TIVEX-638205 format. One line per 2 residues: for each residue x, y, z of N, C-alpha, C, O. Coordinates in pm, whole numbers, plus 50000, padded with zeros to 5 digits. Atoms other than C-alpha are relative to their C-alpha. Example, Ala and Ser with C-alpha at 12.3 -4.5 7.8 and 13.67 -1.06 7.14 Angstrom:
# TIVEX-638205
50089 49881 50000 51230 49550 50780 50090 50120 50000 50194 50118 50066; 49918 49881 49994 51367 49894 50714 49923 50109 50073 49974 50220 50090
//
This chain:
# TIVEX-638205
50092 49877 50044 49965 49973 49944 50124 50147 50134 50163 50146 50251; 49946 49912 50003 50154 50309 49949 49909 50136 50061 49798 50180 50031
50027 49884 49847 50139 50602 50262 49876 50084 49818 49854 50088 49697; 50116 49926 50055 49857 50820 50222 50064 50214 50048 50129 50257 50143
49988 49885 49943 49900 51188 50260 49861 50104 50058 49742 50112 50030; 50102 49870 50042 49706 51458 50325 50020 50119 50088 49974 50102 50201
49980 49837 50052 49799 51848 50340 49870 50068 50085 49778 49986 50093; 50107 49945 50005 49535 52087 50477 50071 50130 49973 50193 50144 49979
50039 49888 49978 49448 52456 50429 50012 50131 50084 49951 50227 50038; 50098 49957 49852 49434 52649 50783 50020 50075 50018 50053 50125 50125
49991 49839 49953 49444 52949 50697 49835 50035 50041 49800 50139 50096; 50173 49937 50000 48986 52899 50683 49970 50015 50193 49869 50068 50240
49996 49993 49872 49063 52866 51080 50155 50087 50098 50187 50080 50216; 49892 49992 49974 49367 53010 51128 49989 50164 50088 50089 50206 50148
50043 49875 49949 49156 53394 51265 49969 49938 50139 49958 50009 50239; 50043 50008 49784 49067 53191 51621 50139 49978 50042 50180 50008 50154
49839 49992 49927 49441 53121 51640 50041 50096 50015 50163 50080 50024; 49969 49893 49954 49489 53426 51711 49926 50130 50180 49951 50226 50253
50015 49989 49823 49264 53414 52021 50035 49964 50086 49975 49978 50192; 49929 50146 49934 49451 53187 52164 50117 49987 50063 50204 50032 49988
49847 50035 50026 49781 53089 52329 50077 49891 50030 50068 49830 50137; 49899 50116 50089 50011 52845 52209 49981 49872 50093 50024 49762 50058
50042 50123 49932 49877 52617 52497 49869 49951 49999 49846 49840 50047; 50115 49984 50051 49558 52640 52405 49999 49958 49926 49981 49836 49931
49993 50123 50093 49588 52551 52084 50079 49895 49972 50071 49819 49876; 49922 50190 50082 49809 52256 52049 49930 49940 50122 49827 49904 50066
50180 50090 49959 49545 52074 52331 49946 50056 49876 49994 50037 49764; 50142 49964 50143 49277 52216 52084 50023 49859 49822 49941 49786 49767
49961 50043 50124 49445 52052 51761 50077 49852 50069 50122 49781 49979; 49981 50124 49978 49557 51739 51956 49891 49912 50068 49918 49799 50108
50166 50012 49938 49186 51683 52096 49890 49951 49886 49790 49879 49887; 50027 49973 50150 49133 51750 51719 50049 49874 49935 49951 49812 49895
49870 50133 50041 49435 51421 51583 49841 49883 50085 49767 49811 50018; 50017 50144 49958 49251 51175 51835 49840 50001 49971 49787 49906 49914
50113 50028 50050 48906 51259 51796 49947 49945 49786 49868 49857 49753; 50037 50073 50116 48900 51228 51369 50127 49950 49984 50190 50009 49896
49965 50134 49983 49136 50929 51439 49927 49981 49966 49909 49993 49844; 50069 50094 49914 48856 50751 51612 49928 50023 49859 49952 49939 49772
50102 49994 50141 48594 50887 51298 50133 49911 49881 50065 49838 49809; 49949 50016 50157 48885 50772 50993 49984 49836 50097 49953 49753 50011
49972 50109 49983 48904 50439 51222 49807 49910 49982 49758 49805 49940; 50183 50075 50045 48499 50361 51201 49958 50093 49898 49839 50061 49909
50028 49947 50211 48428 50525 50870 50091 49872 49933 50020 49798 49865; 49969 50114 50086 48647 50256 50721 49989 49823 50044 50009 49722 49976
50075 50138 50025 48518 49960 50890 49886 50001 49942 49835 49929 49856; 50190 49957 50062 48179 50098 50831 49997 49944 49909 49909 49859 49896
50081 49977 50088 48232 50099 50500 50079 49880 49893 50039 49867 49778; 49980 50088 50043 48471 49790 50419 49887 49863 50099 49879 49745 50066
50074 50134 50026 48204 49592 50623 49941 49997 49942 49916 49879 49915; 50156 50005 50085 47938 49643 50433 50035 49937 49850 49949 49866 49799
49990 50070 50039 48111 49534 50172 50120 49844 49991 50183 49816 49889; 49945 50071 49999 48292 49233 50281 49977 49975 50058 50057 50025 50137
50111 50034 49903 48059 49088 50519 50073 49960 50134 50025 49894 50226; 49926 49972 49857 48369 49147 50783 49952 50089 50135 49958 50210 50118
50035 49976 49879 48243 49219 51160 50091 50091 50014 50208 50056 50018; 49964 49845 49932 48338 49590 51250 50108 49947 50041 50220 49958 49992
49893 49982 49861 48500 49462 51577 50114 49902 49922 50150 49849 50027; 49941 50050 49999 48729 49270 51431 50176 50066 49899 50298 50054 49895
49929 49915 50105 48789 49531 51130 50157 50113 50130 50278 50127 50143; 49881 49931 49911 48895 49770 51423 50098 49991 49982 50166 50052 49899
49835 50106 49934 49196 49561 51562 50087 50032 49961 50199 50035 50011; 49853 49965 50120 49375 49677 51249 50044 50068 50019 50167 50059 50018
49960 49944 50025 49366 49988 51292 50077 50034 50131 50070 49997 50248; 49941 49851 49891 49579 50258 51461 49991 50102 49989 49927 50182 49921
49988 49824 49999 49695 50537 51566 50006 50136 50125 49947 50194 50215; 49880 49977 49934 49968 50687 51658 49971 50128 49977 49907 50168 49879
49942 49874 50056 50075 51061 51732 50174 49981 50047 50249 49960 50143; 49857 49952 49995 50384 51117 51612 50143 50098 50003 50256 50093 49954
49949 49943 49932 50482 51387 51795 49896 50111 50008 49777 50083 49993; 50109 50025 49958 50330 51667 51879 49881 50077 49926 49779 50113 49985
50066 49984 50135 50167 51779 51549 49925 50005 49965 49828 50080 49953; 49994 50071 50082 50173 51531 51382 49886 49861 49993 49877 49807 50103
50088 50164 49879 49904 51176 51411 49993 49911 49842 49962 49949 49729; 49996 50115 50119 49942 50845 51188 49944 49895 50015 50009 49802 50063
50064 50088 50104 49697 50637 51067 50031 49869 49970 50068 49869 49853; 49947 50146 50069 49785 50269 51005 49861 49874 50027 49771 49856 50109
50086 50094 50015 49618 49974 50881 50064 49954 49939 50130 49992 49842; 50000 50048 50062 49661 49680 50867 49921 49913 49898 49806 49897 49939
50044 50102 50111 49564 49416 50510 50070 49915 50104 50055 49949 50222; 50065 50125 49975 49655 49084 50609 49946 50008 50019 49878 50086 50085
50109 50038 49963 49480 48866 50547 49893 49976 50093 49916 50018 50206; 50110 50046 49779 49165 48744 50846 50037 49924 49997 50083 49881 49891
50015 50124 50012 49191 48467 50953 49887 49928 50058 49855 49962 50172; 50225 50047 50073 48812 48289 50902 49977 49990 50139 49889 50065 50182
50074 50040 49892 48790 48142 51256 50014 50212 50086 49942 50225 50185; 50005 49867 49963 48870 48602 51344 49826 50014 49945 49761 50021 50049
50090 49997 50066 48508 48627 51099 49838 49957 50125 49750 50035 50162; 50084 49978 49904 48277 48469 51350 50025 49783 50100 50136 49729 50103
49924 50059 49914 48245 48120 51598 49983 49885 49893 49868 49859 49856; 50044 50077 50123 48328 47832 51298 49891 49858 50069 49898 49776 50161
50111 50128 50040 48025 47594 51232 50027 49892 49932 49959 49913 49831; 50045 50100 50015 48071 47259 51128 49904 49986 49817 49925 49865 49814
50017 50111 50047 47907 47151 50808 49999 49919 49838 50112 49920 49790; 49966 50085 49997 47811 46902 50537 50106 50047 49908 50202 49976 49938
49952 49944 50068 48013 47111 50249 50135 50143 50095 50173 50253 50056; 49839 49870 50017 48341 47301 50460 49892 50009 50123 49797 49941 50163
50066 49948 49911 48245 47507 50719 49989 50166 50038 50102 50214 50044; 50058 49879 50000 48094 47869 50779 50021 50059 50116 50001 50024 50233
49912 49875 49927 48255 48161 50911 49916 50084 50015 49870 50115 49904; 50101 49901 50062 47992 48437 50998 49935 49971 49911 49873 49871 49878
50110 50089 50133 47846 48486 50704 50088 49999 49871 50090 50068 49769; 49871 49947 50153 48161 48391 50485 49978 49824 50007 49932 49808 50121
50025 50110 50113 48123 47973 50318 50208 49992 49975 50290 50081 49953; 49875 50045 50030 48467 47789 50277 49992 49815 50005 50030 49740 50096
49965 50111 50035 48408 47447 50063 50181 49929 50032 50293 49968 50001; 49889 50095 49981 48642 47156 50193 50032 50054 50135 50148 50094 50148
49880 49866 49896 48720 47353 50530 49983 49921 50165 49879 49897 50227; 50010 50077 49828 48759 47184 50886 50102 50097 50081 50187 50181 50052
49880 49938 49868 48908 47266 51251 49976 49908 50021 49903 49819 49978; 49945 50161 49981 49065 47044 51431 49904 50014 50195 49912 50087 50294
50146 49901 49907 48724 47005 51662 50056 49917 50146 50001 49963 50246; 49977 50000 49909 48905 46805 51930 50105 50033 50088 50126 49990 50201
49831 49904 49968 49250 47026 51974 49911 50107 50097 49887 50111 50218; 50054 49898 49996 49057 47346 51922 49889 50054 49890 49898 50088 49772
50120 50056 50076 48699 47334 51849 49984 50188 49861 49985 50193 49738; 49926 49841 50044 48744 47807 51784 50109 49951 49944 50135 50069 49968
49902 49890 49966 49095 47787 51684 49962 49977 49844 49854 49967 49787; 50004 49969 50186 49173 47792 51304 49929 49921 49942 49867 49830 49997
50071 50076 50095 49029 47672 50979 50082 49915 49948 50197 49954 49968; 49874 50110 50119 49234 47383 50753 49894 49981 49889 49777 49945 49902
50020 50081 50184 49162 47310 50371 50207 49957 49937 50326 49982 49956; 49906 50071 50055 49322 47087 50140 50078 50079 49904 50014 50158 49835
49949 49943 50105 49577 47217 49923 50011 49915 49902 49969 49934 49788; 50013 50061 50189 49620 46993 49668 49886 49830 50017 49787 49797 50082
50065 50173 49980 49538 46583 49598 50037 49947 50134 49937 49913 50196; 49996 50064 49951 49738 46440 49874 49956 50051 50129 49879 50147 50135
50085 50021 49885 49661 46404 50234 50057 50128 50139 49989 50142 50241; 49933 49901 49983 49892 46696 50370 50000 50033 49955 49896 49991 49904
49979 49817 50052 49957 47010 50187 49901 50067 50044 49827 50136 49974; 50101 49840 50044 49744 47209 50390 50009 50093 50024 50119 50139 49994
49999 49801 49967 49693 47563 50490 49919 50041 50019 49815 50022 49957; 50120 49880 49860 49508 47814 50762 49905 50050 49829 49940 50044 49711
50079 50026 50143 49220 47878 50510 49991 50187 50128 49969 50211 50247; 50021 49828 49954 49226 48326 50545 49906 50047 49880 49887 49985 49776
50092 49887 50059 48979 48622 50405 50163 50089 49899 50265 50134 49949; 49979 49841 50028 49140 48867 50192 49962 50122 49965 49959 50119 49842
50007 49856 50035 49062 49250 50161 50015 50084 50037 49959 50165 50111; 49908 49922 49971 49323 49392 50131 49997 50145 49890 50036 50261 49909
50035 49882 50042 49195 49562 49815 49850 50088 50019 49840 50209 49996; 50100 49887 49890 48843 49683 49985 50033 50060 50047 49975 50169 50046
49990 49935 49801 49017 49792 50320 50122 50139 49892 50122 50261 49914; 49894 49817 50065 49305 50064 50073 49879 50022 49946 49839 50113 50019
49990 49908 50012 49041 50143 49870 49825 50092 50124 49723 50158 50108; 50142 49984 49964 48772 50212 50095 50079 50138 50114 50009 50230 50157
49995 49925 49959 49063 50410 50296 50053 50128 49923 50058 50243 49967; 49957 49916 50062 49196 50576 50037 49854 50149 49989 49883 50268 49999
50094 50011 49982 48802 50659 50022 49982 50192 50103 49978 50311 50074; 49998 49961 49828 48781 50801 50423 50131 50141 49937 50077 50241 49889
49872 49976 50033 49136 50965 50330 49968 50149 49950 50028 50247 49994; 50008 49856 50079 48978 51266 50090 49889 50040 50064 49822 50123 50002
50105 49936 49947 48712 51330 50335 50074 50068 50115 50054 50189 50123; 49889 49909 49915 48980 51435 50626 50035 50105 50012 50128 50133 50088
49920 49912 50036 49042 51703 50543 49900 50123 50025 49936 50238 50045; 50210 49952 49994 48603 51830 50570 50023 50002 50176 50010 50089 50262
50018 50047 49869 48650 51635 50878 50042 50072 50054 49945 50139 50091; 49893 49981 49902 48889 51771 51070 50045 50146 50005 50104 50189 50104
50089 49876 49945 48811 52129 51007 49922 50054 50040 49905 50175 50054; 50116 49896 49932 48519 52144 51157 50018 49922 50133 49944 49963 50222
49961 50008 49895 48677 51930 51439 50013 50161 50099 49964 50211 50201; 49910 49916 49965 48866 52203 51480 49998 50096 50031 50087 50162 50085
50102 49833 49992 48628 52504 51482 50007 49925 50153 50104 49925 50228; 50003 50104 49897 48495 52259 51763 50093 49999 50122 50070 50036 50237
49934 49980 49859 48765 52225 51971 50049 50181 50000 50024 50199 50119; 49980 49928 50052 48873 52586 51881 49935 50129 50097 49967 50232 50157
50126 49903 49895 48554 52712 52045 50007 49972 50135 50010 50055 50226; 49969 50017 49853 48594 52500 52339 50106 50046 50068 50111 50018 50188
49898 49930 49909 48940 52715 52423 49907 50125 50040 49885 50146 50159; 50064 49899 50001 48728 53024 52364 49941 50005 50113 49978 50090 50194
50058 49975 49943 48472 52932 52578 50069 50006 50171 50059 50084 50266; 49901 50025 49893 48710 52789 52828 50068 50162 50066 50036 50236 50159
49908 49856 49977 48968 53098 52821 49909 50128 50032 49960 50238 50049; 50018 49867 49931 48715 53336 52930 49951 49925 50092 49987 49949 50208
50054 50048 49785 48549 53139 53221 49868 49962 49999 49811 49942 50106; 50164 50113 49989 48184 52973 53106 49998 49863 50041 49939 49804 50132
49926 50136 49920 48343 52661 53131 50084 50026 50108 50173 50108 50131; 49882 50022 49849 48462 52523 53485 50079 49926 49939 50096 49909 49818
49928 50107 49946 48678 52281 53599 50043 49971 49888 50126 50009 49806; 50065 50126 50002 48489 51958 53517 49973 50044 49829 49888 49968 49783
50101 49953 50149 48395 52118 53125 49847 50015 49996 49776 49976 49903; 50215 50032 49991 47988 52157 53234 50063 50250 50010 50148 50335 50038
50051 49847 49968 47876 52532 53229 49954 49982 50103 49903 50074 50165
//
């Protein structure tokens, strides 16, 4: 996956910056980064889950947010194939395994050792070339991530405006020490 960089034109909210001290603006920016990263996680999980029938819970575990410095954040998306048993509880059927909304023909689990463990499938005609069953989701995952990355600037400006307003209200004294009015 190629890196996606989002550059912003912050002149739209620069006039609000002048009214606050730098520490307040730094706090507002960090809160904005965290809130937007949570939004990105949710939107990517929702979009990918809709197209691949993979539970959002599983996808959110593959998304991480890092504050790389005081003013730079990074969202990481792991696109490795998902193990079939992570899609839902594997159930043996006549034709194979059903896990979540996915069916894997000719697959099985080690029922005695780990009934909810890995799902296996033969890779050849002989008895022992077996492999763990995995679901490829890198194409829809990357497409959804790029789609959401295009919307990040607009969302970032909306949340930044809210956070700057919060800091202004705090500076005026309308909001107490616990965030209540």
